[in-house]
C-alpha positions as CSV (number, residue, x, y, z in Angstrom):
1,X,-64.0,-8.3,33.7
2,X,-67.3,-10.2,33.9
3,X,-68.9,-12.7,31.6
4,X,-72.6,-12.5,31.4
5,X,-73.1,-16.2,30.2
6,X,-73.7,-15.3,26.5
7,X,-70.1,-14.9,25.4
8,X,-70.2,-11.1,26.0
9,X,-68.2,-9.1,28.5
10,X,-68.3,-6.0,30.5
11,X,-65.3,-4.1,31.7
12,X,-65.0,-1.2,34.0
13,X,-62.8,0.2,36.7
14,X,-63.8,-0.4,40.3
15,X,-62.2,0.7,43.5
16,X,-62.0,-1.7,46.4
17,X,-61.0,-1.0,50.0
18,X,-58.1,-3.4,49.5
19,X,-56.3,-4.5,46.3
20,X,-58.2,-7.5,45.0
21,X,-59.2,-8.8,41.7
22,X,-62.8,-9.8,41.1
23,X,-63.5,-12.6,38.6
24,X,-67.0,-13.7,37.5
25,X,-67.3,-17.3,36.3
26,X,-70.1,-18.5,34.0
27,X,-72.4,-21.1,35.5
28,X,-73.8,-22.1,32.1
29,X,-77.3,-20.9,32.9
30,X,-76.9,-17.2,32.1
31,X,-76.3,-16.2,35.7
32,X,-72.9,-14.9,36.8
33,X,-71.1,-16.2,39.9
34,X,-70.3,-14.2,42.9
35,X,-67.0,-12.3,43.0
36,X,-64.0,-14.2,44.2
37,X,-61.1,-12.6,45.9
38,X,-57.7,-13.9,44.8
39,X,-55.3,-11.3,46.0
40,X,-53.5,-8.5,44.3
41,X,-51.3,-10.6,42.0
42,X,-53.5,-13.8,41.6
43,X,-54.1,-15.1,38.1
44,X,-57.2,-17.2,37.4
45,X,-56.9,-20.6,35.9
46,X,-58.9,-19.6,32.9
47,X,-56.9,-16.4,32.2
48,X,-56.3,-17.2,28.6
49,X,-60.0,-17.8,27.8
50,X,-60.8,-14.6,29.7
51,X,-58.4,-12.6,27.5
52,X,-59.8,-14.1,24.3
53,X,-63.3,-13.1,25.3
54,X,-62.0,-9.6,26.3
55,X,-60.4,-9.1,22.9
56,X,-63.5,-10.2,21.0
57,X,-65.5,-7.3,19.4
58,X,-68.5,-6.2,21.3
59,X,-71.8,-6.9,19.5
60,X,-73.8,-3.8,19.1
61,X,-77.1,-3.6,20.9
62,X,-76.3,-6.1,23.6
63,X,-77.8,-5.4,27.0
64,X,-76.6,-6.4,30.4
65,X,-78.9,-8.9,32.1
66,X,-80.9,-7.3,34.7
67,X,-80.1,-9.8,37.3
68,X,-76.4,-9.0,37.3
69,X,-76.7,-5.8,39.3
70,X,-79.4,-4.8,41.7
71,X,-81.0,-1.7,40.5
72,X,-79.7,-1.9,37.0
73,X,-82.3,-1.4,34.2
74,X,-82.9,-4.0,31.6
75,X,-82.2,-1.4,28.8
76,X,-78.8,-0.3,30.1
77,X,-76.1,-0.8,27.4
78,X,-73.0,-2.8,28.2
79,X,-70.1,-0.7,29.4
80,X,-72.3,2.1,30.7
81,X,-71.6,2.9,34.4
82,X,-74.7,2.9,36.6
83,X,-75.3,3.3,40.3
84,X,-76.3,-0.3,40.7
85,X,-73.0,-1.6,39.2
86,X,-70.9,0.7,41.3
87,X,-72.8,-0.3,44.4
88,X,-72.2,-3.9,43.6
89,X,-68.6,-3.4,42.9
90,X,-68.0,-1.9,46.3
91,X,-69.6,-4.9,48.1
92,X,-67.0,-7.4,49.3
93,X,-69.4,-10.3,48.9
94,X,-72.8,-10.2,47.2
95,X,-75.5,-12.5,45.9
96,X,-78.2,-12.2,43.3
97,X,-81.1,-11.6,45.7
98,X,-79.8,-8.1,46.6
99,X,-78.4,-9.1,50.0
100,X,-74.9,-8.7,51.3
101,X,-73.0,-9.6,54.3
102,X,-72.9,-7.1,57.2
103,X,-69.2,-7.4,57.6
104,X,-66.7,-8.1,54.9
105,X,-64.6,-11.2,55.5
106,X,-61.9,-12.8,53.4
107,X,-62.8,-15.9,51.6
108,X,-61.4,-19.1,53.2
109,X,-59.6,-21.7,51.3
110,X,-62.8,-23.8,51.4
111,X,-64.8,-21.1,49.7
112,X,-62.1,-20.5,47.1
113,X,-62.1,-24.2,46.3
114,X,-65.8,-24.4,46.0
115,X,-67.0,-25.4,42.5
116,X,-68.1,-22.6,40.3
117,X,-71.4,-24.3,39.5
118,X,-72.6,-23.8,43.1
119,X,-71.6,-20.2,43.3
120,X,-74.0,-19.0,40.6
121,X,-77.1,-20.1,42.4
122,X,-78.8,-17.4,44.5
123,X,-78.1,-17.7,48.2
124,X,-75.4,-20.3,47.7
125,X,-73.1,-18.6,50.3
126,X,-75.8,-18.6,52.9
127,X,-76.7,-22.3,52.2
128,X,-73.0,-23.2,52.6
129,X,-72.9,-21.6,56.0
130,X,-76.2,-23.2,56.9
131,X,-74.8,-26.6,56.0
132,X,-71.9,-25.9,58.3
133,X,-74.3,-25.0,61.1
134,X,-73.3,-21.3,61.2
135,X,-75.5,-18.2,61.4
136,X,-74.9,-15.3,59.0
137,X,-76.0,-11.8,59.4
138,X,-77.0,-10.1,56.1
139,X,-78.4,-6.8,55.0
140,X,-80.3,-5.9,51.9
141,X,-78.1,-4.0,49.5
142,X,-79.0,-0.5,48.6
143,X,-79.3,0.6,45.0
144,X,-77.5,3.8,45.8
145,X,-74.1,3.5,47.6
146,X,-75.0,6.7,49.5
147,X,-78.2,5.3,50.7
148,X,-78.3,4.4,54.4
149,X,-77.9,0.7,55.0
150,X,-80.8,-1.3,56.5
151,X,-80.4,-3.1,59.8
152,X,-78.9,-6.6,59.6
153,X,-81.3,-9.5,59.7
154,X,-80.2,-13.1,60.6
155,X,-80.3,-16.0,58.3
156,X,-81.5,-18.9,60.5
157,X,-79.2,-21.9,60.3
158,X,-80.9,-25.2,59.7
159,X,-79.7,-27.7,62.3
160,X,-80.6,-31.3,62.6
161,X,-82.3,-32.3,65.8
162,X,-79.4,-34.3,67.1
163,X,-76.7,-32.0,65.8
164,X,-75.9,-30.7,69.3
165,X,-75.6,-34.2,70.7
166,X,-73.3,-35.2,67.8
167,X,-71.1,-32.1,68.4
168,X,-70.9,-32.9,72.0
169,X,-69.7,-36.5,71.3
170,X,-67.2,-35.2,68.7
171,X,-65.9,-32.6,71.2
172,X,-65.1,-35.3,73.8
173,X,-61.4,-35.8,74.0
174,X,-60.2,-39.4,73.7
175,X,-58.3,-40.8,76.7
176,X,-54.8,-41.8,75.4
177,X,-53.5,-45.3,76.0
178,X,-50.1,-45.5,77.7
179,X,-47.2,-46.5,75.5
180,X,-45.3,-48.4,78.2
181,X,-46.4,-51.7,79.8
182,X,-45.8,-50.4,83.3
183,X,-48.0,-47.4,82.6
184,X,-50.7,-49.7,81.1
185,X,-50.7,-51.9,84.2
186,X,-50.7,-48.9,86.6
187,X,-53.8,-47.5,84.8
188,X,-55.5,-50.8,85.0
189,X,-54.9,-51.0,88.8
190,X,-56.3,-47.5,89.3
191,X,-59.4,-47.8,87.2
192,X,-60.6,-51.4,86.9
193,X,-59.0,-52.9,90.0
194,X,-56.3,-55.1,88.5
195,X,-54.7,-57.3,91.1
196,X,-57.8,-56.8,93.3
197,X,-60.5,-58.5,91.3
198,X,-59.6,-62.1,90.7
199,X,-61.3,-62.4,87.3
200,X,-59.1,-59.7,85.7
201,X,-56.3,-61.3,83.7
202,X,-53.3,-59.6,82.1
203,X,-51.3,-62.2,80.2
204,X,-47.7,-60.9,79.6
205,X,-45.4,-62.3,77.0
206,X,-42.2,-61.3,75.2
207,X,-41.8,-62.0,71.5
208,X,-38.3,-61.1,70.3
209,X,-37.7,-57.8,72.0
210,X,-41.4,-56.8,72.0
211,X,-43.4,-57.0,75.2
212,X,-47.0,-57.9,74.6
213,X,-49.9,-58.2,77.1
214,X,-53.4,-59.6,76.7
215,X,-56.0,-58.0,78.9
216,X,-59.4,-59.8,79.4
217,X,-61.8,-61.0,82.0
218,X,-61.5,-64.7,82.8
219,X,-65.2,-65.5,82.5
220,X,-65.7,-63.8,79.1
221,X,-62.6,-64.9,77.2
222,X,-62.9,-67.7,74.6
223,X,-59.7,-69.6,75.4
224,X,-59.5,-71.5,72.1
225,X,-59.3,-68.3,70.0
226,X,-56.7,-66.7,72.3
227,X,-54.6,-69.9,72.3
228,X,-54.5,-69.9,68.5
229,X,-53.4,-66.3,68.6
230,X,-50.6,-67.1,71.0
231,X,-49.5,-70.1,68.8
232,X,-49.3,-67.9,65.7
233,X,-47.2,-65.3,67.6
234,X,-44.8,-67.9,69.0
235,X,-44.0,-69.3,65.5
236,X,-42.5,-66.0,64.4
237,X,-38.8,-65.3,64.5
238,X,-37.1,-62.6,66.6
239,X,-36.1,-60.6,63.5
240,X,-39.8,-60.5,62.5
241,X,-40.7,-58.7,65.7
242,X,-37.8,-56.2,65.4
243,X,-39.0,-55.0,62.0
244,X,-42.7,-55.4,62.9
245,X,-45.0,-52.4,63.2
246,X,-48.4,-52.2,64.9
247,X,-49.9,-52.4,61.4
248,X,-48.2,-55.8,60.9
249,X,-49.7,-57.1,64.1
250,X,-53.1,-56.0,62.9
251,X,-52.9,-57.3,59.3
252,X,-50.5,-60.3,59.5
253,X,-49.8,-61.7,63.0
254,X,-53.2,-62.0,64.8
255,X,-55.3,-64.9,63.3
256,X,-58.7,-63.8,64.5
257,X,-61.8,-63.0,62.5
258,X,-62.9,-59.7,64.2
259,X,-59.9,-57.4,65.1
260,X,-60.0,-53.7,65.3
261,X,-57.6,-50.9,66.3
262,X,-58.4,-48.6,69.2
263,X,-56.7,-45.5,70.5
264,X,-59.3,-44.4,73.2
265,X,-58.8,-45.9,76.6
266,X,-62.5,-45.6,77.5
267,X,-63.6,-47.4,74.4
268,X,-61.1,-50.2,75.1
269,X,-62.4,-50.6,78.6
270,X,-66.0,-50.8,77.4
271,X,-65.1,-53.4,74.8
272,X,-63.2,-55.6,77.3
273,X,-66.0,-55.2,79.9
274,X,-68.4,-56.4,77.2
275,X,-66.3,-59.6,76.8
276,X,-63.6,-58.7,74.3
277,X,-59.8,-59.0,74.7
278,X,-57.3,-56.2,74.3
279,X,-53.9,-56.9,72.9
280,X,-51.3,-54.3,74.0
281,X,-47.9,-54.0,72.2
282,X,-45.3,-51.9,74.1
283,X,-44.2,-48.8,72.3
284,X,-47.6,-48.1,70.6
285,X,-50.4,-46.0,71.9
286,X,-53.0,-48.3,70.4
287,X,-54.4,-51.7,71.2
288,X,-55.9,-54.5,69.2
289,X,-59.5,-55.5,70.2
290,X,-60.0,-59.2,69.6
291,X,-63.6,-60.4,69.6
292,X,-63.0,-63.6,71.5
293,X,-66.1,-63.8,73.7
294,X,-67.7,-66.7,75.4
295,X,-70.8,-65.6,77.4
296,X,-72.4,-67.9,79.9
297,X,-75.6,-68.7,78.2
298,X,-78.3,-71.4,78.0
299,X,-79.7,-73.1,75.0
300,X,-82.8,-71.7,73.2
301,X,-85.8,-73.4,74.8
302,X,-89.6,-73.0,74.3
303,X,-90.8,-70.0,76.4
304,X,-93.1,-70.9,79.2
305,X,-95.6,-68.0,78.6
306,X,-96.1,-68.6,74.9
307,X,-96.3,-72.3,74.5
308,X,-97.9,-73.8,71.4
309,X,-99.2,-77.2,70.6
310,X,-97.7,-77.3,67.1
311,X,-94.8,-75.0,66.1
312,X,-91.3,-73.9,66.8
313,X,-89.8,-74.8,70.2
314,X,-86.9,-72.3,70.3
315,X,-87.1,-69.1,72.3
316,X,-85.0,-66.2,73.2
317,X,-82.2,-66.4,75.7
318,X,-80.2,-63.8,77.7
319,X,-77.5,-63.3,75.0
320,X,-78.5,-60.6,72.5
321,X,-76.3,-62.0,69.7
322,X,-78.2,-65.4,69.9
323,X,-81.5,-63.6,69.9
324,X,-80.9,-61.5,66.8
325,X,-79.5,-64.6,65.0
326,X,-82.8,-66.5,65.7
327,X,-84.7,-63.7,64.0
328,X,-82.2,-63.4,61.2
329,X,-82.7,-67.1,60.5
330,X,-86.4,-66.5,59.8
331,X,-86.0,-63.2,58.0
332,X,-83.4,-63.6,55.2
333,X,-84.2,-60.1,54.1
334,X,-81.4,-57.8,53.0
335,X,-83.4,-54.9,54.3
336,X,-83.4,-56.1,57.9
337,X,-81.4,-53.7,60.0
338,X,-79.9,-54.1,63.5
339,X,-78.6,-50.9,65.1
340,X,-76.8,-51.1,68.4
341,X,-76.9,-48.4,71.1
342,X,-75.6,-48.3,74.7
343,X,-77.5,-47.0,77.6
344,X,-76.4,-46.6,81.2
345,X,-73.3,-44.9,82.6
346,X,-72.3,-47.9,84.6
347,X,-73.9,-50.9,83.0
348,X,-73.3,-49.9,79.4
349,X,-76.2,-52.1,78.4
350,X,-76.3,-53.1,74.7
351,X,-79.6,-52.3,73.0
352,X,-80.4,-53.4,69.5
353,X,-83.1,-51.7,67.4
354,X,-84.4,-54.1,64.7
355,X,-86.6,-53.1,61.7
356,X,-87.0,-53.7,58.0
357,X,-85.7,-50.6,56.2
358,X,-88.1,-50.4,53.3
359,X,-91.2,-51.1,55.4
360,X,-90.9,-49.3,58.7
361,X,-92.1,-45.7,59.2
362,X,-88.9,-43.7,59.3
363,X,-90.4,-40.9,61.4
364,X,-91.4,-43.3,64.1
365,X,-88.0,-45.0,63.9
366,X,-86.1,-41.7,64.4
367,X,-88.4,-40.7,67.3
368,X,-87.7,-44.0,69.0
369,X,-83.9,-43.6,68.6
370,X,-84.1,-40.1,70.0
371,X,-86.0,-41.3,73.1
372,X,-83.5,-44.0,73.7
373,X,-80.5,-41.7,73.3
374,X,-82.0,-39.2,75.8
375,X,-82.1,-41.8,78.6
376,X,-79.6,-40.8,81.2
377,X,-79.4,-43.4,84.0
378,X,-76.7,-45.2,85.9
379,X,-77.7,-48.4,84.3
380,X,-80.3,-50.9,83.2
381,X,-79.8,-54.0,85.4
382,X,-83.4,-55.0,84.9
383,X,-83.0,-54.6,81.1
384,X,-86.1,-54.1,79.0
385,X,-88.6,-53.2,81.7
386,X,-86.5,-50.3,82.9
387,X,-85.9,-49.2,79.3
388,X,-89.7,-49.2,78.7
389,X,-90.3,-47.0,81.8
390,X,-87.7,-44.6,80.7
391,X,-88.9,-44.2,77.1
392,X,-92.5,-45.3,76.7
393,X,-94.4,-46.1,79.9
394,X,-94.5,-42.9,81.9
395,X,-96.7,-42.4,84.9
396,X,-99.0,-44.8,86.7
397,X,-100.9,-46.2,83.8
398,X,-101.4,-49.9,84.5
399,X,-101.9,-50.9,80.8
400,X,-98.8,-52.0,78.8
401,X,-97.9,-49.8,75.9
402,X,-95.5,-52.3,74.4
403,X,-95.7,-56.0,73.7
404,X,-93.2,-58.5,75.1
405,X,-92.5,-61.7,73.3
406,X,-90.0,-64.6,73.8
407,X,-90.7,-66.2,70.4
408,X,-88.5,-65.5,67.4
409,X,-91.3,-66.3,64.9
410,X,-93.7,-63.8,66.6
411,X,-91.0,-61.0,66.4
412,X,-90.4,-61.8,62.8
413,X,-94.1,-61.6,61.9
414,X,-94.3,-58.1,63.6
415,X,-91.2,-56.9,61.8
416,X,-92.8,-57.8,58.5
417,X,-95.9,-55.9,59.5
418,X,-93.8,-52.7,60.0
419,X,-93.3,-52.8,63.8
420,X,-90.0,-52.2,65.5
421,X,-88.3,-54.7,67.8
422,X,-85.9,-53.8,70.6
423,X,-83.5,-56.4,71.9
424,X,-81.9,-55.7,75.3
425,X,-78.9,-57.7,76.4
426,X,-79.3,-60.0,79.4
427,X,-83.0,-60.5,78.9
428,X,-84.9,-63.3,77.0
429,X,-87.9,-61.0,76.1
430,X,-88.1,-58.6,73.2
431,X,-90.1,-55.4,73.1
432,X,-92.4,-55.0,70.1
433,X,-93.8,-51.5,69.5
434,X,-96.0,-49.7,68.7
435,X,-98.7,-52.0,69.9
436,X,-102.5,-51.9,70.4
437,X,-104.8,-53.4,73.0
438,X,-106.0,-56.1,70.5
439,X,-102.4,-57.0,69.6
440,X,-101.9,-58.0,73.2
441,X,-104.9,-60.5,72.9
442,X,-103.4,-62.5,70.0
443,X,-101.4,-65.7,70.4
444,X,-99.2,-67.7,68.1
445,X,-101.4,-70.8,68.5
446,X,-104.1,-69.1,66.5
447,X,-101.9,-68.9,63.4
448,X,-100.7,-72.5,63.8
449,X,-104.3,-73.8,63.2
450,X,-106.7,-73.5,60.3
451,X,-108.4,-70.2,59.9
452,X,-111.7,-71.6,61.3
453,X,-110.1,-73.2,64.4
454,X,-107.9,-70.1,64.8
455,X,-111.0,-67.9,64.8
456,X,-112.7,-70.1,67.3
457,X,-109.7,-70.1,69.7
458,X,-109.5,-66.3,69.4
459,X,-113.2,-65.9,70.3
460,X,-112.8,-68.2,73.3
461,X,-109.9,-66.1,74.5
462,X,-111.9,-62.9,74.0
463,X,-114.8,-64.3,76.0
464,X,-112.3,-65.3,78.8
465,X,-110.8,-61.8,78.9
466,X,-114.3,-60.2,79.1
467,X,-115.4,-62.6,81.8
468,X,-112.3,-61.8,83.9
469,X,-113.2,-58.1,83.7
470,X,-117.0,-58.0,84.2
471,X,-118.2,-61.3,85.5
472,X,-117.6,-60.6,89.2
473,X,-118.7,-56.9,89.2
474,X,-121.9,-57.9,87.3
475,X,-122.7,-60.8,89.7
476,X,-122.1,-58.5,92.6
477,X,-124.4,-55.8,91.1
478,X,-127.2,-58.4,90.5
479,X,-126.8,-59.5,94.1
480,X,-127.2,-55.9,95.4
481,X,-130.0,-55.1,93.0
482,X,-132.0,-58.3,92.3
483,X,-134.6,-56.4,90.3
484,X,-132.1,-55.8,87.6
485,X,-131.8,-59.5,86.8
486,X,-133.7,-60.8,83.7
487,X,-136.3,-63.5,84.4
488,X,-134.1,-66.2,83.0
489,X,-131.3,-65.3,85.3
490,X,-133.3,-65.5,88.6
491,X,-130.9,-68.1,90.0
492,X,-128.0,-65.7,89.9
493,X,-127.1,-64.3,93.3
494,X,-126.0,-65.4,96.7
495,X,-128.4,-67.9,98.2
496,X,-127.1,-67.3,101.6
497,X,-125.0,-64.6,103.3
498,X,-121.6,-65.2,104.7
499,X,-120.1,-64.0,107.9
500,X,-118.1,-61.4,106.0
501,X,-119.5,-58.6,103.9
502,X,-119.6,-59.4,100.2
503,X,-117.0,-56.8,99.1
504,X,-114.6,-58.1,101.8
505,X,-115.0,-61.6,100.4
506,X,-114.1,-60.4,96.9
507,X,-111.0,-58.5,98.1
508,X,-109.8,-61.5,100.1
509,X,-110.4,-63.8,97.2
510,X,-108.4,-61.5,94.9
511,X,-105.6,-61.3,97.3
512,X,-105.7,-65.1,97.8
513,X,-105.4,-65.8,94.1
514,X,-102.4,-63.5,93.9
515,X,-100.8,-65.2,96.8
516,X,-101.3,-68.6,95.2
517,X,-99.8,-67.3,91.9
518,X,-96.7,-65.9,93.7
519,X,-96.4,-69.1,95.7
520,X,-96.5,-71.2,92.5
521,X,-93.7,-69.1,91.1
522,X,-91.4,-69.5,94.1
523,X,-92.4,-73.1,95.0
524,X,-89.9,-75.8,93.8
525,X,-91.3,-78.1,91.2
526,X,-91.5,-81.2,93.4
527,X,-93.7,-79.3,95.9
528,X,-96.0,-77.7,93.3
529,X,-98.5,-80.5,93.5
530,X,-98.7,-80.4,97.3
531,X,-99.3,-76.7,97.2
532,X,-102.1,-77.1,94.7
533,X,-103.8,-79.6,97.0
534,X,-103.5,-77.3,100.0
535,X,-104.9,-74.4,98.0
536,X,-107.9,-76.4,96.7
537,X,-108.8,-78.1,100.1
538,X,-108.0,-75.5,102.7
539,X,-108.9,-72.3,100.8
540,X,-111.7,-73.7,98.7
541,X,-113.6,-76.2,100.7
542,X,-112.9,-75.3,104.3
543,X,-113.3,-71.6,103.8
544,X,-116.8,-72.2,102.4
545,X,-117.8,-74.6,105.1
546,X,-116.7,-72.2,107.9
547,X,-118.8,-69.4,106.3
548,X,-116.0,-67.1,105.3
549,X,-116.9,-67.3,101.7
550,X,-120.0,-67.9,99.6
551,X,-119.9,-70.7,97.1
552,X,-120.7,-68.3,94.2
553,X,-117.8,-66.0,95.1
554,X,-115.3,-68.8,94.9
555,X,-116.8,-70.1,91.6
556,X,-116.8,-66.7,89.8
557,X,-113.4,-65.8,91.2
558,X,-112.0,-69.1,89.7
559,X,-113.6,-68.3,86.3
560,X,-112.1,-64.8,86.4
561,X,-108.7,-66.2,87.3
562,X,-108.8,-68.6,84.4
563,X,-109.7,-65.7,82.1
564,X,-106.8,-63.7,83.4
565,X,-104.3,-66.6,82.9
566,X,-105.7,-67.2,79.4
567,X,-104.7,-63.6,78.4
568,X,-101.6,-63.9,76.1
569,X,-100.0,-60.8,77.6
570,X,-99.0,-61.3,81.2
571,X,-98.9,-57.5,81.8
572,X,-102.4,-57.0,80.3
573,X,-103.7,-59.8,82.6
574,X,-102.4,-58.0,85.7
575,X,-103.8,-54.7,84.5
576,X,-107.2,-56.3,84.0
577,X,-107.1,-57.5,87.5
578,X,-106.7,-54.0,88.8
579,X,-109.6,-52.8,86.7
580,X,-111.8,-55.6,88.1
581,X,-111.0,-54.6,91.7
582,X,-111.9,-51.0,90.9
583,X,-115.2,-52.1,89.4
584,X,-116.0,-54.2,92.4
585,X,-115.3,-51.3,94.8
586,X,-117.3,-48.8,92.7
587,X,-120.3,-51.2,92.6
588,X,-120.1,-51.6,96.4
589,X,-120.2,-47.9,96.9
590,X,-122.5,-46.6,94.1
591,X,-124.1,-49.7,92.6
592,X,-125.3,-49.0,89.0
593,X,-123.9,-45.5,88.6
594,X,-120.6,-46.6,89.9
595,X,-120.4,-49.5,87.4
596,X,-121.4,-47.3,84.5
597,X,-119.1,-44.4,85.3
598,X,-116.1,-46.6,86.1
599,X,-116.5,-48.6,82.9
600,X,-116.8,-45.5,80.8
601,X,-113.8,-43.9,82.5
602,X,-111.5,-46.9,81.7
603,X,-112.8,-47.1,78.1
604,X,-112.1,-43.4,77.5
605,X,-108.7,-43.8,79.2
606,X,-107.8,-46.6,76.8
607,X,-109.0,-44.6,73.8
608,X,-106.8,-41.7,74.8
609,X,-103.7,-43.9,75.2
610,X,-101.1,-43.8,72.4
611,X,-98.1,-46.1,71.9
612,X,-95.5,-44.1,70.1
613,X,-98.1,-41.8,68.7
614,X,-100.3,-44.6,67.5
615,X,-103.9,-45.1,68.7
616,X,-104.0,-47.8,71.4
617,X,-107.5,-49.0,70.6
618,X,-107.1,-49.3,66.9
619,X,-109.0,-50.5,64.9
620,X,-112.0,-49.9,67.2
621,X,-111.1,-46.3,67.9
622,X,-110.6,-44.9,65.3
623,X,-112.8,-47.4,63.6
624,X,-111.3,-49.4,60.7
625,X,-113.6,-51.9,59.2
626,X,-110.9,-54.1,57.5
627,X,-108.7,-53.9,60.5
628,X,-111.6,-54.9,62.8
629,X,-112.3,-57.8,60.6
630,X,-108.7,-59.0,60.9
631,X,-109.1,-58.8,64.7
632,X,-112.3,-60.7,65.0
633,X,-111.4,-63.4,62.4
634,X,-108.1,-65.2,61.8
635,X,-107.9,-64.3,58.1
636,X,-106.2,-66.8,55.7
637,X,-102.7,-65.9,54.7
638,X,-103.4,-65.3,51.0
639,X,-106.4,-63.0,51.9
640,X,-104.4,-60.9,54.4
641,X,-102.8,-58.7,51.8
642,X,-102.5,-55.3,53.5
643,X,-100.4,-54.1,56.5
644,X,-102.2,-52.3,59.3
645,X,-103.0,-48.7,58.7
646,X,-101.8,-47.4,62.1
647,X,-98.2,-48.5,61.4
648,X,-98.0,-46.1,58.4
649,X,-95.7,-48.6,56.6
650,X,-93.9,-47.5,53.5
651,X,-95.2,-50.6,51.6
652,X,-98.9,-51.4,52.4
653,X,-99.1,-54.4,50.2
654,X,-97.7,-57.6,51.6
655,X,-97.7,-59.6,48.4
656,X,-94.7,-59.2,46.0
657,X,-95.3,-58.0,42.5
C-alpha cells in the first residue's frame, strides 16, 4: 500500500526476491518516501491509519503522481499496473531521481530509525551516506525491467579537508593506566625515568584501605594547592574511603578548582609534563588531573624593543597563560577566542591562536590552523621563530612575513583590526599575521601622541628607513660618477682617497657595525660604556687618521645605522641591511645600471610577496587610496572608521551602531 500524499492510495501485488513489506510514508509535500524493509511479519506504527485509508472509497478520476514511478505517465489511473510501477517494485532501494543502488543491501537500524521527513527528499539516501563519509555506487533505473542495466557510476562523497586527520586521531588506541600502584610505578620507571630524575616526585599515602599516589614534577607543582588537597583527604574517616568510588574523589574529596578525569596514559603524561599533577587511586584505571601549576616566571616588564615615552609599561613574559591574560584584560570582548594546539613530538609546545570571532576572516583562520597542524617536527625549543619558518617563512627570503610584538596593547589593536595573534609558550613575543611592509614601520609611540605629532614621528621614521637603504649606495654612485651630481650637491663625494678601495671600506664598515651591535648585546651592563668609548675612539678616529677609512664613509655609515635602529621591526632592519649591501656591490660592479636593476628587482620581489595570501605591499600595490592615506598620516581615532581591506574582515565598520 502506498499513500500519494493526497489522502489516496494505490494497492497492488508485487513480488520481491525475499519476503518483505514495503511501506510508503507521506512527507507532507505530496512526495512519497522510499520503501522501507521491515521483515516478513513487521507491522508499522501507523497500521491503523493505513487500514483506514485503505478502506476509504477511491475517488474517481484520480491520477497517480508522475514522480512516484519512473516511466509512469501522468494520465495513468490509480490501480492500473504499468511497467514503471513493476520496475520500481522490484528495486530493493530506489529514489525519485530514477537512480537505484547497484547491489541490494538490508537497511541498517540507523536507516530504519531515520525520520520519515528526510526520506521523501530526492537523494536523501545518498546524502546520508555522504555525511557518513561513504561512497555509493548507483545505476540509473530502467523504465522496463527487461531493459539492460546501465553501468554503475559513483556518487562522490563530500569529505571535509581535515576528515582524514580526525579519523586518524580517533583511530588511535588510548594507552590504559595500570590499576595497581606497583604497575603504575613500574610504568613510570620505564617511560619517564622515575627514581632516576631527581625532580620526579611520587607522593604515596594510604587513606583508610585505599592507596593513593600523587605524581608531579617538583619544579612545577604548586605546593599550597596540593597541601590543601592532602588536608581534605586526611580529615575523612576510614569508612568514607571504603565506600568511596572514583566518582566520589572527583566530585567530593578533592578541593581544587580545575580537576578532570583521564584514562589515557599518554594524555596524563603530557599534562604532568606541562606542570599538572596526577592523582592515582589504586583499583581504578583512571587518574585525576589537578591543575596545580607554578611555572618559573618573571613579572611583566616594558619590552626593550618597543619602549614608549607615555603609555603602558607591561610586556609579555615567557608564560603563555600570563600573556593571554594581559590581552584579555584589554579586550573584554565575548567574541575573543583562544584555541590551543600542541606542536612537537618531544617538546609538546603549547600554541594559542587568538582572534575575534565576528571580525576575523574565517577562511584565513582555517588555513592557518591547517598549516600549524601539518607541522611535523621533534619540537620547537626556539618557539615562535621555528614555528614561523615551518608555516609562513619558507625559503631564503630575508623580509619578515609576520610581525612580532611584545606589547599587549599592540596585539589588542591588531586583533580588533581583524588580524590573528599566535602565542607560543616559553617566548615573550607574539606573532601577528598577516602583515604588510608598512605595518612593520609603525610604532606604538605614534598613537600615544596627537595626530599631528604622530604623523611627524612617522615621517621621520620613514626618512630614516629610506636613508638606511639608499644613502650609502647613492653617495657611492655619485663618487664613481661625479657628472651625475646636481650643481647644488657638488660637495658630495670623497675629497681624498683612502688606502683601501671604496667598496672594501663599505663592507668593512658594515661588518664593524654588526660586530659592535653583537658586542653590545653580549657585553655586561657595567662595561657597556667602556665598549662605546672604544668603538668611538679606535674605530672612528684612529681608523680615519691612519687612512683606512674616508671621513664620509664613516659619516654616512653612522646615519644608515641610526636609520636601521630606528626601524620598529628588528627583523626588517636586518633585512634592509642586506639589501643595502647588495646595492653597494651592484653599484661597484655596474654603476648606474646596477643600482637601477637591483632596486627594481627588490621592489618587484616585495610586490610579489604574500603573507597568508595577503599582498605584502598593500596599500601601495595594489593601490588603495584610503589605506595609503592611513599609512602616510596618523589619522584621528574618530575618523579611522574602516578596517583595512586586505584583511577581509567580516565587519568593516569599526564604530558600533
